[in-house]
LORO-298223 format. One record per residue (C-alpha): chain; x, y, z. Coordinates in steps of 0.25 Angstrom, whole numbers, plus 5000, padded with zeros to 4 digits. Layout:
BEGIN
@unit = A&c1 = X&c2 = Y&c3 = Z
...
END
This chain:
BEGIN
@unit = A&c1 = 5000&c2 = 5000&c3 = 5000
@unit = A&c1 = 5006&c2 = 5013&c3 = 4996
@unit = A&c1 = 5009&c2 = 5023&c3 = 5008
@unit = A&c1 = 5006&c2 = 5012&c3 = 5018
@unit = A&c1 = 5012&c2 = 5017&c3 = 5031
@unit = A&c1 = 5008&c2 = 5009&c3 = 5043
@unit = A&c1 = 5008&c2 = 5016&c3 = 5056
@unit = A&c1 = 5013&c2 = 5009&c3 = 5069
@unit = A&c1 = 5003&c2 = 5003&c3 = 5079
@unit = A&c1 = 4998&c2 = 5012&c3 = 5090
@unit = A&c1 = 5000&c2 = 5025&c3 = 5081
@unit = A&c1 = 4991&c2 = 5035&c3 = 5075
@unit = A&c1 = 4991&c2 = 5040&c3 = 5061
@unit = A&c1 = 4991&c2 = 5056&c3 = 5063
@unit = A&c1 = 4985&c2 = 5066&c3 = 5055
@unit = A&c1 = 4995&c2 = 5074&c3 = 5046
@unit = A&c1 = 5001&c2 = 5084&c3 = 5055
@unit = A&c1 = 5009&c2 = 5095&c3 = 5047
@unit = A&c1 = 5016&c2 = 5101&c3 = 5059
@unit = A&c1 = 5027&c2 = 5092&c3 = 5064
@unit = A&c1 = 5026&c2 = 5099&c3 = 5078
@unit = A&c1 = 5012&c2 = 5096&c3 = 5079
@unit = A&c1 = 5014&c2 = 5082&c3 = 5074
@unit = A&c1 = 5024&c2 = 5079&c3 = 5085
@unit = A&c1 = 5015&c2 = 5085&c3 = 5096
@unit = A&c1 = 5003&c2 = 5077&c3 = 5091
@unit = A&c1 = 5013&c2 = 5065&c3 = 5092
@unit = A&c1 = 5017&c2 = 5068&c3 = 5106
@unit = A&c1 = 5003&c2 = 5069&c3 = 5111
@unit = A&c1 = 4999&c2 = 5056&c3 = 5104
@unit = A&c1 = 5012&c2 = 5049&c3 = 5109
@unit = A&c1 = 5013&c2 = 5054&c3 = 5123
@unit = A&c1 = 4998&c2 = 5057&c3 = 5127
@unit = A&c1 = 4991&c2 = 5045&c3 = 5119
@unit = A&c1 = 5002&c2 = 5035&c3 = 5117
@unit = A&c1 = 5001&c2 = 5035&c3 = 5102
@unit = A&c1 = 5011&c2 = 5040&c3 = 5092
@unit = A&c1 = 5004&c2 = 5045&c3 = 5079
@unit = A&c1 = 5011&c2 = 5039&c3 = 5067
@unit = A&c1 = 5019&c2 = 5049&c3 = 5059
@unit = A&c1 = 5019&c2 = 5061&c3 = 5069
@unit = A&c1 = 5033&c2 = 5058&c3 = 5075
@unit = A&c1 = 5046&c2 = 5052&c3 = 5070
@unit = A&c1 = 5048&c2 = 5038&c3 = 5072
@unit = A&c1 = 5061&c2 = 5040&c3 = 5080
@unit = A&c1 = 5055&c2 = 5050&c3 = 5089
@unit = A&c1 = 5043&c2 = 5041&c3 = 5091
@unit = A&c1 = 5053&c2 = 5030&c3 = 5095
@unit = A&c1 = 5060&c2 = 5039&c3 = 5104
@unit = A&c1 = 5047&c2 = 5043&c3 = 5111
@unit = A&c1 = 5043&c2 = 5029&c3 = 5113
@unit = A&c1 = 5057&c2 = 5026&c3 = 5119
@unit = A&c1 = 5055&c2 = 5037&c3 = 5129
@unit = A&c1 = 5041&c2 = 5033&c3 = 5133
@unit = A&c1 = 5047&c2 = 5019&c3 = 5136
@unit = A&c1 = 5057&c2 = 5026&c3 = 5145
@unit = A&c1 = 5047&c2 = 5033&c3 = 5152
@unit = A&c1 = 5051&c2 = 5047&c3 = 5149
@unit = A&c1 = 5040&c2 = 5058&c3 = 5151
@unit = A&c1 = 5040&c2 = 5068&c3 = 5139
@unit = A&c1 = 5034&c2 = 5078&c3 = 5148
@unit = A&c1 = 5043&c2 = 5076&c3 = 5161
@unit = A&c1 = 5057&c2 = 5072&c3 = 5157
@unit = A&c1 = 5067&c2 = 5066&c3 = 5167
@unit = A&c1 = 5076&c2 = 5076&c3 = 5174
@unit = A&c1 = 5090&c2 = 5077&c3 = 5168
@unit = A&c1 = 5099&c2 = 5088&c3 = 5172
@unit = A&c1 = 5111&c2 = 5082&c3 = 5165
@unit = A&c1 = 5122&c2 = 5074&c3 = 5170
@unit = A&c1 = 5132&c2 = 5079&c3 = 5180
@unit = A&c1 = 5144&c2 = 5087&c3 = 5175
@unit = A&c1 = 5154&c2 = 5076&c3 = 5178
@unit = A&c1 = 5145&c2 = 5066&c3 = 5170
@unit = A&c1 = 5145&c2 = 5076&c3 = 5158
@unit = A&c1 = 5160&c2 = 5079&c3 = 5159
@unit = A&c1 = 5162&c2 = 5064&c3 = 5158
@unit = A&c1 = 5153&c2 = 5063&c3 = 5146
@unit = A&c1 = 5160&c2 = 5074&c3 = 5139
@unit = A&c1 = 5174&c2 = 5068&c3 = 5142
@unit = A&c1 = 5168&c2 = 5054&c3 = 5137
@unit = A&c1 = 5163&c2 = 5061&c3 = 5124
@unit = A&c1 = 5175&c2 = 5070&c3 = 5122
@unit = A&c1 = 5178&c2 = 5064&c3 = 5108
@unit = A&c1 = 5163&c2 = 5066&c3 = 5104
@unit = A&c1 = 5163&c2 = 5080&c3 = 5108
@unit = A&c1 = 5176&c2 = 5084&c3 = 5101
@unit = A&c1 = 5171&c2 = 5078&c3 = 5089
@unit = A&c1 = 5157&c2 = 5085&c3 = 5090
@unit = A&c1 = 5161&c2 = 5099&c3 = 5095
@unit = A&c1 = 5165&c2 = 5105&c3 = 5081
@unit = A&c1 = 5153&c2 = 5099&c3 = 5074
@unit = A&c1 = 5144&c2 = 5104&c3 = 5085
@unit = A&c1 = 5150&c2 = 5118&c3 = 5084
@unit = A&c1 = 5147&c2 = 5118&c3 = 5069
@unit = A&c1 = 5133&c2 = 5113&c3 = 5071
@unit = A&c1 = 5130&c2 = 5124&c3 = 5081
@unit = A&c1 = 5136&c2 = 5135&c3 = 5072
@unit = A&c1 = 5127&c2 = 5129&c3 = 5061
@unit = A&c1 = 5114&c2 = 5132&c3 = 5069
@unit = A&c1 = 5117&c2 = 5147&c3 = 5067
@unit = A&c1 = 5110&c2 = 5152&c3 = 5079
@unit = A&c1 = 5098&c2 = 5142&c3 = 5079
@unit = A&c1 = 5092&c2 = 5138&c3 = 5092
@unit = A&c1 = 5099&c2 = 5124&c3 = 5092
@unit = A&c1 = 5111&c2 = 5117&c3 = 5099
@unit = A&c1 = 5119&c2 = 5105&c3 = 5095
@unit = A&c1 = 5120&c2 = 5094&c3 = 5105
@unit = A&c1 = 5130&c2 = 5083&c3 = 5107
@unit = A&c1 = 5127&c2 = 5071&c3 = 5115
@unit = A&c1 = 5135&c2 = 5058&c3 = 5119
@unit = A&c1 = 5130&c2 = 5044&c3 = 5116
@unit = A&c1 = 5120&c2 = 5045&c3 = 5128
@unit = A&c1 = 5114&c2 = 5058&c3 = 5124
@unit = A&c1 = 5121&c2 = 5066&c3 = 5135
@unit = A&c1 = 5123&c2 = 5080&c3 = 5129
@unit = A&c1 = 5138&c2 = 5083&c3 = 5128
@unit = A&c1 = 5138&c2 = 5097&c3 = 5122
@unit = A&c1 = 5128&c2 = 5107&c3 = 5115
@unit = A&c1 = 5131&c2 = 5119&c3 = 5106
@unit = A&c1 = 5123&c2 = 5129&c3 = 5098
@unit = A&c1 = 5113&c2 = 5141&c3 = 5100
@unit = A&c1 = 5116&c2 = 5146&c3 = 5114
@unit = A&c1 = 5102&c2 = 5150&c3 = 5118
@unit = A&c1 = 5096&c2 = 5137&c3 = 5113
@unit = A&c1 = 5107&c2 = 5129&c3 = 5120
@unit = A&c1 = 5103&c2 = 5136&c3 = 5133
@unit = A&c1 = 5088&c2 = 5132&c3 = 5130
@unit = A&c1 = 5092&c2 = 5118&c3 = 5127
@unit = A&c1 = 5101&c2 = 5117&c3 = 5140
@unit = A&c1 = 5089&c2 = 5121&c3 = 5148
@unit = A&c1 = 5081&c2 = 5109&c3 = 5142
@unit = A&c1 = 5093&c2 = 5100&c3 = 5146
@unit = A&c1 = 5100&c2 = 5100&c3 = 5132
@unit = A&c1 = 5114&c2 = 5102&c3 = 5137
@unit = A&c1 = 5127&c2 = 5095&c3 = 5140
@unit = A&c1 = 5125&c2 = 5085&c3 = 5151
@unit = A&c1 = 5110&c2 = 5082&c3 = 5148
@unit = A&c1 = 5106&c2 = 5069&c3 = 5141
@unit = A&c1 = 5097&c2 = 5068&c3 = 5128
@unit = A&c1 = 5097&c2 = 5053&c3 = 5130
@unit = A&c1 = 5083&c2 = 5048&c3 = 5125
@unit = A&c1 = 5080&c2 = 5041&c3 = 5138
@unit = A&c1 = 5081&c2 = 5054&c3 = 5146
@unit = A&c1 = 5078&c2 = 5065&c3 = 5136
@unit = A&c1 = 5068&c2 = 5057&c3 = 5127
@unit = A&c1 = 5067&c2 = 5059&c3 = 5112
@unit = A&c1 = 5077&c2 = 5069&c3 = 5108
@unit = A&c1 = 5087&c2 = 5069&c3 = 5096
@unit = A&c1 = 5100&c2 = 5066&c3 = 5102
@unit = A&c1 = 5094&c2 = 5056&c3 = 5112
@unit = A&c1 = 5086&c2 = 5049&c3 = 5101
@unit = A&c1 = 5097&c2 = 5049&c3 = 5091
@unit = A&c1 = 5106&c2 = 5042&c3 = 5101
@unit = A&c1 = 5096&c2 = 5032&c3 = 5104
@unit = A&c1 = 5093&c2 = 5029&c3 = 5089
@unit = A&c1 = 5107&c2 = 5031&c3 = 5084
@unit = A&c1 = 5101&c2 = 5040&c3 = 5072
@unit = A&c1 = 5099&c2 = 5055&c3 = 5070
@unit = A&c1 = 5086&c2 = 5061&c3 = 5074
@unit = A&c1 = 5078&c2 = 5073&c3 = 5075
@unit = A&c1 = 5069&c2 = 5076&c3 = 5087
@unit = A&c1 = 5061&c2 = 5089&c3 = 5086
@unit = A&c1 = 5052&c2 = 5096&c3 = 5095
@unit = A&c1 = 5041&c2 = 5088&c3 = 5102
@unit = A&c1 = 5048&c2 = 5075&c3 = 5096
@unit = A&c1 = 5056&c2 = 5076&c3 = 5109
@unit = A&c1 = 5051&c2 = 5067&c3 = 5119
@unit = A&c1 = 5052&c2 = 5077&c3 = 5131
@unit = A&c1 = 5042&c2 = 5088&c3 = 5129
@unit = A&c1 = 5052&c2 = 5098&c3 = 5134
@unit = A&c1 = 5062&c2 = 5095&c3 = 5122
@unit = A&c1 = 5052&c2 = 5099&c3 = 5112
@unit = A&c1 = 5059&c2 = 5112&c3 = 5110
@unit = A&c1 = 5071&c2 = 5105&c3 = 5103
@unit = A&c1 = 5073&c2 = 5101&c3 = 5089
@unit = A&c1 = 5084&c2 = 5091&c3 = 5088
@unit = A&c1 = 5092&c2 = 5083&c3 = 5078
@unit = A&c1 = 5103&c2 = 5073&c3 = 5082
@unit = A&c1 = 5112&c2 = 5062&c3 = 5077
@unit = A&c1 = 5120&c2 = 5052&c3 = 5084
@unit = A&c1 = 5136&c2 = 5053&c3 = 5083
@unit = A&c1 = 5143&c2 = 5040&c3 = 5081
@unit = A&c1 = 5157&c2 = 5037&c3 = 5086
@unit = A&c1 = 5168&c2 = 5030&c3 = 5077
@unit = A&c1 = 5163&c2 = 5017&c3 = 5082
@unit = A&c1 = 5149&c2 = 5019&c3 = 5077
@unit = A&c1 = 5143&c2 = 5021&c3 = 5091
@unit = A&c1 = 5134&c2 = 5033&c3 = 5095
@unit = A&c1 = 5143&c2 = 5043&c3 = 5103
@unit = A&c1 = 5133&c2 = 5055&c3 = 5104
@unit = A&c1 = 5123&c2 = 5063&c3 = 5096
@unit = A&c1 = 5123&c2 = 5077&c3 = 5090
@unit = A&c1 = 5110&c2 = 5085&c3 = 5090
@unit = A&c1 = 5105&c2 = 5098&c3 = 5085
@unit = A&c1 = 5094&c2 = 5104&c3 = 5095
@unit = A&c1 = 5086&c2 = 5116&c3 = 5091
@unit = A&c1 = 5074&c2 = 5124&c3 = 5096
@unit = A&c1 = 5062&c2 = 5116&c3 = 5090
@unit = A&c1 = 5054&c2 = 5129&c3 = 5092
@unit = A&c1 = 5061&c2 = 5136&c3 = 5081
@unit = A&c1 = 5070&c2 = 5125&c3 = 5074
@unit = A&c1 = 5068&c2 = 5112&c3 = 5066
@unit = A&c1 = 5077&c2 = 5101&c3 = 5070
@unit = A&c1 = 5090&c2 = 5100&c3 = 5062
@unit = A&c1 = 5090&c2 = 5090&c3 = 5051
@unit = A&c1 = 5096&c2 = 5077&c3 = 5057
@unit = A&c1 = 5107&c2 = 5077&c3 = 5046
@unit = A&c1 = 5113&c2 = 5089&c3 = 5054
@unit = A&c1 = 5116&c2 = 5081&c3 = 5067
@unit = A&c1 = 5119&c2 = 5069&c3 = 5058
@unit = A&c1 = 5130&c2 = 5076&c3 = 5050
@unit = A&c1 = 5136&c2 = 5082&c3 = 5063
@unit = A&c1 = 5136&c2 = 5068&c3 = 5069
@unit = A&c1 = 5144&c2 = 5063&c3 = 5058
@unit = A&c1 = 5154&c2 = 5075&c3 = 5059
@unit = A&c1 = 5156&c2 = 5071&c3 = 5073
@unit = A&c1 = 5158&c2 = 5057&c3 = 5070
@unit = A&c1 = 5169&c2 = 5060&c3 = 5060
@unit = A&c1 = 5176&c2 = 5068&c3 = 5071
@unit = A&c1 = 5174&c2 = 5057&c3 = 5081
@unit = A&c1 = 5182&c2 = 5047&c3 = 5071
@unit = A&c1 = 5194&c2 = 5056&c3 = 5072
@unit = A&c1 = 5192&c2 = 5060&c3 = 5087
@unit = A&c1 = 5191&c2 = 5045&c3 = 5090
@unit = A&c1 = 5202&c2 = 5040&c3 = 5082
@unit = A&c1 = 5213&c2 = 5050&c3 = 5081
@unit = A&c1 = 5224&c2 = 5041&c3 = 5079
@unit = A&c1 = 5217&c2 = 5032&c3 = 5069
@unit = A&c1 = 5216&c2 = 5032&c3 = 5054
@unit = A&c1 = 5203&c2 = 5038&c3 = 5048
@unit = A&c1 = 5198&c2 = 5033&c3 = 5034
@unit = A&c1 = 5188&c2 = 5043&c3 = 5028
@unit = A&c1 = 5180&c2 = 5036&c3 = 5017
@unit = A&c1 = 5168&c2 = 5037&c3 = 5008
@unit = A&c1 = 5163&c2 = 5032&c3 = 4994
@unit = A&c1 = 5165&c2 = 5046&c3 = 4989
@unit = A&c1 = 5179&c2 = 5053&c3 = 4991
@unit = A&c1 = 5173&c2 = 5067&c3 = 4992
@unit = A&c1 = 5165&c2 = 5062&c3 = 5005
@unit = A&c1 = 5178&c2 = 5059&c3 = 5012
@unit = A&c1 = 5179&c2 = 5069&c3 = 5024
@unit = A&c1 = 5164&c2 = 5072&c3 = 5023
@unit = A&c1 = 5152&c2 = 5068&c3 = 5031
@unit = A&c1 = 5148&c2 = 5054&c3 = 5027
@unit = A&c1 = 5162&c2 = 5049&c3 = 5025
@unit = A&c1 = 5167&c2 = 5035&c3 = 5031
@unit = A&c1 = 5177&c2 = 5036&c3 = 5042
@unit = A&c1 = 5185&c2 = 5024&c3 = 5047
@unit = A&c1 = 5195&c2 = 5024&c3 = 5058
@unit = A&c1 = 5207&c2 = 5015&c3 = 5055
@unit = A&c1 = 5218&c2 = 5009&c3 = 5064
@unit = A&c1 = 5232&c2 = 5009&c3 = 5060
@unit = A&c1 = 5231&c2 = 4995&c3 = 5055
@unit = A&c1 = 5219&c2 = 4998&c3 = 5046
@unit = A&c1 = 5208&c2 = 4992&c3 = 5056
@unit = A&c1 = 5195&c2 = 5000&c3 = 5056
@unit = A&c1 = 5192&c2 = 5006&c3 = 5069
@unit = A&c1 = 5180&c2 = 5013&c3 = 5066
@unit = A&c1 = 5171&c2 = 5017&c3 = 5055
@unit = A&c1 = 5160&c2 = 5028&c3 = 5055
@unit = A&c1 = 5146&c2 = 5026&c3 = 5051
@unit = A&c1 = 5148&c2 = 5032&c3 = 5037
@unit = A&c1 = 5160&c2 = 5023&c3 = 5035
@unit = A&c1 = 5152&c2 = 5011&c3 = 5038
@unit = A&c1 = 5141&c2 = 5015&c3 = 5028
@unit = A&c1 = 5152&c2 = 5017&c3 = 5017
@unit = A&c1 = 5159&c2 = 5004&c3 = 5020
@unit = A&c1 = 5146&c2 = 4996&c3 = 5021
@unit = A&c1 = 5151&c2 = 4988&c3 = 5032
@unit = A&c1 = 5146&c2 = 4984&c3 = 5046
@unit = A&c1 = 5151&c2 = 4996&c3 = 5054
@unit = A&c1 = 5152&c2 = 4987&c3 = 5067
@unit = A&c1 = 5162&c2 = 4978&c3 = 5060
@unit = A&c1 = 5171&c2 = 4988&c3 = 5054
@unit = A&c1 = 5180&c2 = 4992&c3 = 5066
@unit = A&c1 = 5191&c2 = 4982&c3 = 5067
@unit = A&c1 = 5191&c2 = 4978&c3 = 5052
@unit = A&c1 = 5204&c2 = 4980&c3 = 5044
@unit = A&c1 = 5204&c2 = 4991&c3 = 5034
@unit = A&c1 = 5206&c2 = 4981&c3 = 5022
@unit = A&c1 = 5194&c2 = 4973&c3 = 5026
@unit = A&c1 = 5185&c2 = 4985&c3 = 5023
@unit = A&c1 = 5193&c2 = 4992&c3 = 5012
@unit = A&c1 = 5199&c2 = 4984&c3 = 5000
@unit = A&c1 = 5213&c2 = 4991&c3 = 5002
@unit = A&c1 = 5226&c2 = 4989&c3 = 5010
@unit = A&c1 = 5226&c2 = 4998&c3 = 5023
@unit = A&c1 = 5241&c2 = 4998&c3 = 5021
@unit = A&c1 = 5239&c2 = 5008&c3 = 5010
@unit = A&c1 = 5232&c2 = 5018&c3 = 5019
@unit = A&c1 = 5239&c2 = 5016&c3 = 5032
@unit = A&c1 = 5251&c2 = 5026&c3 = 5028
@unit = A&c1 = 5241&c2 = 5037&c3 = 5023
@unit = A&c1 = 5242&c2 = 5043&c3 = 5037
@unit = A&c1 = 5256&c2 = 5046&c3 = 5035
@unit = A&c1 = 5254&c2 = 5053&c3 = 5022
@unit = A&c1 = 5252&c2 = 5068&c3 = 5020
@unit = A&c1 = 5241&c2 = 5065&c3 = 5009
@unit = A&c1 = 5228&c2 = 5059&c3 = 5011
@unit = A&c1 = 5222&c2 = 5054&c3 = 4998
@unit = A&c1 = 5207&c2 = 5049&c3 = 4997
@unit = A&c1 = 5209&c2 = 5035&c3 = 4994
@unit = A&c1 = 5200&c2 = 5026&c3 = 4986
@unit = A&c1 = 5197&c2 = 5013&c3 = 4993
@unit = A&c1 = 5189&c2 = 5001&c3 = 4991
@unit = A&c1 = 5180&c2 = 4993&c3 = 5001
@unit = A&c1 = 5181&c2 = 4978&c3 = 5002
@unit = A&c1 = 5167&c2 = 4978&c3 = 4995
@unit = A&c1 = 5173&c2 = 4985&c3 = 4983
@unit = A&c1 = 5167&c2 = 4999&c3 = 4986
@unit = A&c1 = 5176&c2 = 5011&c3 = 4984
@unit = A&c1 = 5178&c2 = 5022&c3 = 4994
@unit = A&c1 = 5187&c2 = 5034&c3 = 4996
@unit = A&c1 = 5195&c2 = 5036&c3 = 5009
@unit = A&c1 = 5205&c2 = 5045&c3 = 5016
@unit = A&c1 = 5213&c2 = 5040&c3 = 5027
@unit = A&c1 = 5216&c2 = 5050&c3 = 5039
@unit = A&c1 = 5225&c2 = 5049&c3 = 5051
@unit = A&c1 = 5237&c2 = 5055&c3 = 5058
@unit = A&c1 = 5241&c2 = 5069&c3 = 5053
@unit = A&c1 = 5236&c2 = 5067&c3 = 5039
@unit = A&c1 = 5235&c2 = 5079&c3 = 5030
@unit = A&c1 = 5221&c2 = 5084&c3 = 5024
@unit = A&c1 = 5216&c2 = 5074&c3 = 5013
@unit = A&c1 = 5218&c2 = 5077&c3 = 4998
@unit = A&c1 = 5205&c2 = 5080&c3 = 4990
@unit = A&c1 = 5196&c2 = 5069&c3 = 4987
@unit = A&c1 = 5199&c2 = 5069&c3 = 4973
@unit = A&c1 = 5213&c2 = 5063&c3 = 4976
@unit = A&c1 = 5208&c2 = 5049&c3 = 4977
@unit = A&c1 = 5219&c2 = 5038&c3 = 4979
@unit = A&c1 = 5215&c2 = 5023&c3 = 4977
@unit = A&c1 = 5220&c2 = 5013&c3 = 4987
@unit = A&c1 = 5220&c2 = 4999&c3 = 4980
@unit = A&c1 = 5212&c2 = 4987&c3 = 4984
@unit = A&c1 = 5220&c2 = 4977&c3 = 4993
@unit = A&c1 = 5222&c2 = 4968&c3 = 4982
@unit = A&c1 = 5228&c2 = 4978&c3 = 4972
@unit = A&c1 = 5241&c2 = 4985&c3 = 4972
@unit = A&c1 = 5240&c2 = 4996&c3 = 4981
@unit = A&c1 = 5247&c2 = 5010&c3 = 4979
@unit = A&c1 = 5257&c2 = 5014&c3 = 4990
@unit = A&c1 = 5253&c2 = 5025&c3 = 5000
@unit = A&c1 = 5264&c2 = 5034&c3 = 4993
@unit = A&c1 = 5256&c2 = 5032&c3 = 4980
@unit = A&c1 = 5243&c2 = 5036&c3 = 4986
@unit = A&c1 = 5250&c2 = 5049&c3 = 4991
@unit = A&c1 = 5256&c2 = 5051&c3 = 4978
@unit = A&c1 = 5243&c2 = 5050&c3 = 4971
@unit = A&c1 = 5237&c2 = 5060&c3 = 4980
@unit = A&c1 = 5248&c2 = 5070&c3 = 4978
@unit = A&c1 = 5248&c2 = 5068&c3 = 4963
@unit = A&c1 = 5233&c2 = 5071&c3 = 4963
@unit = A&c1 = 5234&c2 = 5084&c3 = 4971
@unit = A&c1 = 5245&c2 = 5089&c3 = 4962
@unit = A&c1 = 5237&c2 = 5086&c3 = 4950
@unit = A&c1 = 5225&c2 = 5092&c3 = 4956
@unit = A&c1 = 5233&c2 = 5105&c3 = 4959
@unit = A&c1 = 5239&c2 = 5105&c3 = 4945
@unit = A&c1 = 5253&c2 = 5103&c3 = 4951
@unit = A&c1 = 5252&c2 = 5114&c3 = 4961
@unit = A&c1 = 5259&c2 = 5108&c3 = 4973
@unit = A&c1 = 5255&c2 = 5118&c3 = 4983
@unit = A&c1 = 5241&c2 = 5116&c3 = 4980
@unit = A&c1 = 5243&c2 = 5101&c3 = 4979
@unit = A&c1 = 5249&c2 = 5101&c3 = 4993
@unit = A&c1 = 5236&c2 = 5109&c3 = 4998
@unit = A&c1 = 5227&c2 = 5099&c3 = 4991
@unit = A&c1 = 5234&c2 = 5087&c3 = 4998
@unit = A&c1 = 5234&c2 = 5095&c3 = 5012
@unit = A&c1 = 5249&c2 = 5094&c3 = 5013
@unit = A&c1 = 5260&c2 = 5105&c3 = 5014
@unit = A&c1 = 5267&c2 = 5108&c3 = 5000
@unit = A&c1 = 5280&c2 = 5104&c3 = 5006
@unit = A&c1 = 5274&c2 = 5090&c3 = 5009
@unit = A&c1 = 5270&c2 = 5089&c3 = 4995
@unit = A&c1 = 5283&c2 = 5093&c3 = 4989
@unit = A&c1 = 5290&c2 = 5083&c3 = 4999
@unit = A&c1 = 5281&c2 = 5071&c3 = 4994
@unit = A&c1 = 5283&c2 = 5075&c3 = 4979
@unit = A&c1 = 5298&c2 = 5076&c3 = 4981
@unit = A&c1 = 5298&c2 = 5062&c3 = 4989
@unit = A&c1 = 5291&c2 = 5056&c3 = 4977
@unit = A&c1 = 5301&c2 = 5063&c3 = 4967
@unit = A&c1 = 5289&c2 = 5071&c3 = 4961
@unit = A&c1 = 5296&c2 = 5084&c3 = 4962
@unit = A&c1 = 5286&c2 = 5095&c3 = 4961
@unit = A&c1 = 5278&c2 = 5089&c3 = 4950
@unit = A&c1 = 5281&c2 = 5101&c3 = 4942
@unit = A&c1 = 5269&c2 = 5108&c3 = 4949
@unit = A&c1 = 5268&c2 = 5122&c3 = 4955
@unit = A&c1 = 5271&c2 = 5125&c3 = 4969
END
């Protein structure tokens, strides 16, 4: 039957309500006063959260007292999450600046929903603090009811909770959108949320905190593994270094230590089984070809192949590496069964590409490679290339 949409048992088919605020108010009356949820008036995830909160015995009109944790407990939580906070601070500062004076704040929580820090409009931040949205208070769903950070931590997915969708009636003043933050091992380590004044603002699109969470996750990889090699990769070379790239942390022997969620999707493998695997069990290439890259001044974008035969592009980072060459300078690493070029050849190819791209201007080529001009001269002299007849 065309258009057959069966509603769940124990629900009511509502009249069409064009005003979303009126729709959610009607849904609250039916749910809390009559024990019936009108089908289609409230989002499924909000409804599921309401039901969890009812099962916990939370009263939407009389929330439990929660003045926040003691200062020593908060200090311990801040110390425990210091890596997360370092990774999040610049992202949060940029998000707060982006709000351009709107009555909103950015909220960072740990994995339990405890607020670690907030930033944003000072007047609205003061208003939010009076309503227990400040460092040291919890947004855990079992205490605070349905709210964006607490619910996204419970579900592990980004969510919007706006106005009267909040379980507690007193939180209907907030319009929130939040996303979970995943650590390098794939576990949820916190949440990032944008909370605004529901009386004057619509909630931010969920893509905003989701992108912020991904930026923080990228920084967590570097913060969490400062002494390891980092392989950035994507199916398109121009996406390396951008949101959506895969990140793989490698030990010095090529063992995979951690892979981010985007990387798991790109590799099309079971993320839980990736840590501990050898490089050449995932990539159809010899790790020995790459292990010396950290000692070089040039970082080419490398064409690799997975064991499945799929092609990807990658760049290896670690130690005191110079900035990467442009994505156009792609060097192929041969498959394990073929004769592989040496690391010197990989570097020579990148140098030659840069010089060709700058029409022989060595100063410009050095800038393109991200090295000092004297370094480039030294490399050319070492290879007996002279100045290639190019301009200085």
